ZAMARGU-4260 file (C-alpha; in steps of 0.2 Angstrom, whole numbers, plus 5000, padded with zeros to 4 digits):
<rodrens>
0) 5009/4912/5004 | 5023/4922/5012 | 5024/4941/5011 | 5038/4953/5016 | 5035/4970/5021
5) 5049/4983/5024 | 5049/4990/5042 | 5058/5006/5040 | 5059/5009/5059 | 5068/4992/5062
10) 5077/4992/5045 | 5072/4974/5042 | 5058/4965/5033 | 5043/4959/5043 | 5037/4942/5037
15) 5018/4938/5035 | 5009/4922/5030 | 4991/4923/5022 | 4980/4910/5014 | 4980/4912/4995
20) 4989/4908/4979 | 5005/4898/4981 | 5011/4899/4963 | 5030/4899/4961 | 5029/4913/4948
25) 5023/4929/4956 | 5017/4937/4939 | 5017/4955/4936 | 5016/4967/4951 | 5001/4979/4952
30) 5003/4995/4944 | 4999/5013/4950 | 4990/5019/4934 | 4989/5037/4940 | 5008/5039/4939
35) 5016/5042/4922 | 5034/5041/4927 | 5033/5027/4939 | 5028/5023/4957 | 5035/5021/4974
40) 5039/5004/4981 | 5023/5005/4992 | 5012/5008/4976 | 5021/4995/4966 | 5020/4981/4979
45) 5006/4969/4982 | 4994/4974/4995 | 4996/4964/5011 | 4980/4953/5011 | 4967/4955/5025
50) 4970/4942/5039 | 4989/4941/5036 | 4998/4935/5051 | 5016/4941/5056 | 5027/4926/5058
55) 5044/4934/5060 | 5057/4946/5053 | 5074/4946/5044 | 5087/4955/5034 | 5081/4948/5017
60) 5064/4947/5009 | 5055/4931/5007 | 5040/4927/4996 | 5031/4942/4988 | 5036/4960/4992
65) 5020/4968/5000 | 5015/4984/5008 | 5003/4989/5021 | 5001/5005/5012 | 4997/4999/4995
70) 4983/5009/4987 | 4983/5022/5001 | 4988/5036/4989 | 4971/5034/4980 | 4961/5035/4996
75) 4971/5050/5002 | 4968/5059/4986 | 4950/5056/4987 | 4949/5062/5005 | 4959/5077/5000
80) 4947/5082/4986 | 4931/5079/4997 | 4938/5090/5011 | 4943/5103/4998 | 4926/5104/4991
85) 4918/5104/5008 | 4930/5118/5014 | 4926/5128/4998 | 4907/5127/5001 | 4909/5132/5019
90) 4921/5147/5014 | 4908/5152/5001 | 4894/5151/5013 | 4903/5162/5026 | 4908/5174/5013
95) 4891/5177/5006
</rodrens>
């Protein structure tokens, strides 16, 4: 399967290939369930599969639009909450 990932620095798409489903119809894209009004392109794109190999770049997308950052919002939010709790506990311990 071929994937296209937008490369903002180069202002082009990077093309990747990965083993997987070669269906012509891509189906519905993944949804970011925590966003009521929509999502960014990175959140709505398919995640780039592990083991994908870069095969080139170009001005137009080919295959599925993917993102190397898909799903990172949830991870960053979880990290932020954990760090916030740890910081609060340390602050309370120092204040006591």
